[in-house]
C-alpha positions in Angstrom: 17.0 7.8 -16.2 16.1 7.2 -20.0 15.3 3.3 -20.8 17.8 3.6 -23.6 20.7 4.3 -21.0 19.4 1.1 -19.1 19.7 -0.9 -22.0 23.4 0.7 -23.0 24.7 0.5 -19.5 23.5 -3.0 -19.0 21.6 -2.4 -15.8 19.1 -5.0 -16.7 19.7 -7.9 -19.3 18.3 -11.4 -20.2 18.6 -13.6 -17.5 18.6 -10.9 -14.9 16.3 -11.0 -12.2 13.5 -8.3 -11.9 10.3 -7.7 -9.6 6.9 -7.0 -10.9 4.0 -5.7 -8.9 0.6 -6.6 -10.6 -2.5 -4.8 -9.5 -5.8 -5.6 -11.0 -9.1 -7.2 -10.2 -10.5 -10.7 -9.9 -13.9 -11.8 -12.0 -15.9 -10.6 -9.0 -14.4 -7.0 -8.6 -12.2 -7.9 -5.5 -8.6 -6.3 -5.4 -5.9 -8.6 -6.9 -2.3 -7.8 -5.8 0.6 -9.8 -6.6 4.7 -9.1 -6.4 7.3 -11.9 -7.3 10.7 -12.3 -8.8 10.7 -12.8 -12.5 13.4 -13.8 -14.7 14.0 -11.2 -17.8 13.7 -13.5 -20.8 13.9 -10.7 -23.8 14.6 -7.0 -23.3 15.0 -4.3 -26.2 13.9 -0.6 -26.9 10.1 -1.4 -27.2 9.4 -4.6 -25.1 10.3 -6.8 -22.1 9.5 -10.2 -21.6 9.6 -11.6 -18.0 8.7 -15.0 -16.9 8.1 -16.7 -13.5 8.2 -20.7 -13.1 5.6 -22.2 -10.7 5.0 -25.8 -9.7 1.6 -25.8 -8.4 -1.2 -23.1 -8.7 -0.9 -20.5 -11.4 0.0 -17.1 -9.4 -2.0 -15.0 -11.8 -5.2 -17.6 -12.3 -7.7 -15.2 -10.4 -6.5 -12.0 -12.2 -9.2 -11.0 -14.4 -8.3 -7.3 -15.5 -5.1 -5.7 -14.9 -5.2 -2.0 -13.5 -1.1 -1.4 -13.5 2.1 -2.9 -13.5 5.2 -1.8 -11.6 8.8 -3.1 -12.5 11.6 -2.6 -10.6 15.3 -4.1 -10.3 18.6 -3.4 -8.6 21.7 -3.1 -9.7 24.8 -2.5 -7.5 22.7 -1.7 -4.5 20.6 1.2 -6.4 16.6 0.6 -6.8 15.3 1.2 -10.4 11.5 1.5 -10.7 8.8 2.5 -13.0 5.5 1.7 -14.5 5.1 -0.3 -17.5 1.9 -1.3 -19.8 0.8 -4.9 -20.1 0.7 -6.2 -23.4 0.2 -10.0 -23.4 0.3 -12.9 -20.9 1.1 -16.4 -22.0 0.8 -19.6 -19.6 1.9 -23.1 -19.7 1.7 -25.9 -16.9 4.8 -24.4 -15.3 5.4 -20.9 -16.3 3.6 -17.8 -16.8 5.5 -14.9 -19.2 4.5 -11.5 -19.2 4.9 -9.1 -22.3 5.4 -5.6 -21.2 5.8 -2.5 -23.3 9.1 -0.7 -22.5 8.9 2.6 -20.4 10.5 5.8 -21.4 12.2 6.4 -18.2 13.1 4.8 -14.9 13.3 6.2 -11.4 16.3 5.7 -9.3 16.5 5.9 -5.4 16.0 4.5 -2.1 13.6 5.5 -0.1 7.3 6.9 12.1 7.3 8.8 13.6 4.1 9.8 15.3 2.3 7.5 17.8 -0.8 5.8 16.6 -4.0 6.2 18.6 -6.2 3.0 18.9 -9.8 4.0 17.7 -12.8 3.6 20.3 -14.5 1.9 17.4 -13.7 0.7 13.9 -13.9 3.4 11.1 -15.2 2.1 7.6 -12.8 3.4 5.1 -13.0 3.3 1.4 -9.6 2.5 -0.2 -8.4 3.2 -3.8 -4.9 1.5 -5.2 -3.6 4.5 -7.0 0.0 3.3 -7.5 3.2 2.0 -6.2 6.4 3.4 -4.4 5.2 6.8 -4.8 4.5 6.9 -8.4 0.6 7.4 -9.3 -0.9 5.1 -12.0 -4.2 6.3 -14.2 -5.6 2.9 -13.3 -7.1 2.5 -10.0 -8.8 -0.5 -8.0 -11.4 0.0 -5.1 -11.7 -1.8 -2.0 -13.2 -1.4 1.6 -11.8 -1.7 4.9 -11.9 -0.8 8.6 -9.6 1.8 10.4 -8.4 0.7 13.9 -5.6 3.1 14.6 -4.8 6.7 13.3 -1.9 9.1 13.9 -0.8 12.4 12.2 1.7 10.2 10.0 -0.2 6.9 9.4 -3.0 4.7 9.7 -3.6 1.1 10.6 -6.6 -0.8 9.2 -8.2 -4.3 8.5 -9.4 -5.5 5.3 -10.1 -8.9 3.5 -8.0 -7.6 0.4 -4.3 -9.1 0.5 -2.1 -6.1 -0.2 1.6 -5.9 -0.5 4.1 -3.1 0.9 5.0 -0.1 -1.5 1.3 0.2 -3.1 -0.1 3.7 -3.0 -3.6 3.9 -1.5 -6.0 6.8 -1.2 -8.1 6.6 1.9 -11.6 8.2 2.4 -13.3 8.3 5.7 -15.4 10.2 8.2 -13.6 11.2 11.5 -16.2 11.5 14.3 -18.0 13.6 15.4 -17.3 15.5 12.0 -19.5 14.6 8.9 -17.1 15.6 6.4 -15.2 13.3 4.4 -11.5 13.3 4.9 -9.0 11.9 2.0 -5.3 10.9 2.5 -2.8 9.3 0.3 -0.8 6.7 2.1 1.9 4.2 1.2 1.6 0.6 2.7 4.8 -0.1 4.9 3.8 -3.7 6.4 0.9 -6.5 5.9 0.3 -8.8 8.6 -2.3 -11.7 9.1 -5.7 -10.7 11.1 -7.7 -13.5 11.9 -8.3 -16.3 9.3 -9.5 -14.2 6.5 -8.4 -10.8 7.0 -5.2 -8.7 7.1 -3.6 -5.8 9.1 -2.3 -2.9 7.0 -0.1 -0.4 8.4 0.4 2.7 5.9 2.3 6.0 6.2 0.7 9.1 5.1 2.6 10.5 2.3 0.2 13.5 1.3 -3.0 15.3 2.3 -4.3 18.8 2.2 -3.0 20.7 5.2 -6.6 21.2 6.5 -6.9 17.3 6.8 -3.4 17.0 8.5 -4.4 19.9 11.1 -7.6 17.9 11.8 -5.6 14.6 12.2 -3.3 16.1 14.5 -5.9 17.7 17.0 -7.8 14.3 17.0 -5.1 12.5 17.8 -3.5 15.1 20.4 -7.3 15.1 22.2 -7.2 11.1 22.2 -3.6 11.2 23.8 -5.1 13.7 26.5 -8.0 11.6 27.0 -6.0 8.5 27.3 -3.8 10.0 29.8 -6.6 11.7 31.9 -8.6 8.3 31.8 -6.6 6.7 34.9 -6.4 9.6 36.9 -9.9 10.3 36.6 -10.8 6.9 37.4 -8.6 6.9 40.4 -10.2 9.9 42.0 -13.9 8.7 41.3 -12.6 5.5 43.5 -11.7 7.6 46.4 -14.1 7.6 49.3 -16.2 10.9 49.9 -14.0 11.6 53.1 -11.0 11.7 51.0 -12.0 14.1 48.2 -10.8 17.6 48.6 -13.2 20.3 49.8 -14.7 22.4 47.1 
């Protein structure tokens, strides 16, 4: 949908509520991800100004560099979303105001299937934030994590980076015993605490090369067979010699 149509139809107006997802980096190069409800203060064919009131800590205080910003809003139950370019950030003691360039178009729409296998040991992964809600951004942010679960359709990993749902990630990792790097594109579907300073991230795989998909499928099937055979083999090994069948 064209941005001009959004304005003509009054889908987003001054005083309306919108959501902004801001992805960037802190001064020490760590990922910065923030999502909140903003109020539209000005809107036009070229710019959008959105403000957020706060009472204690400036929510964007640690933001040093902006990678990308996604704007989303709802109208009559429909979700509208798009990337917008950052223009300016102004702050007072009680409010931060973002000036953004208006997009050309917006997307419209709403958007597990395979069981995850607990990994015998954590697998280091390199993570790259490449977009949000299925749309890729030319700007990316890199961080690291440790994969703890894997399936043909998703992954779970631990990281010290605080992420938010709907982020699009590119994950690169080695799957033992192979020495070949695998890369999958995932969307964050759930974020939860893991210890005092880490987060457990669940993400569904939205795209990957067919060869990689086959590798993941074979790995998970083999792991499932091994898990199913484990208790049985353990039970057999606990039998006394006299109870073992003759060979």
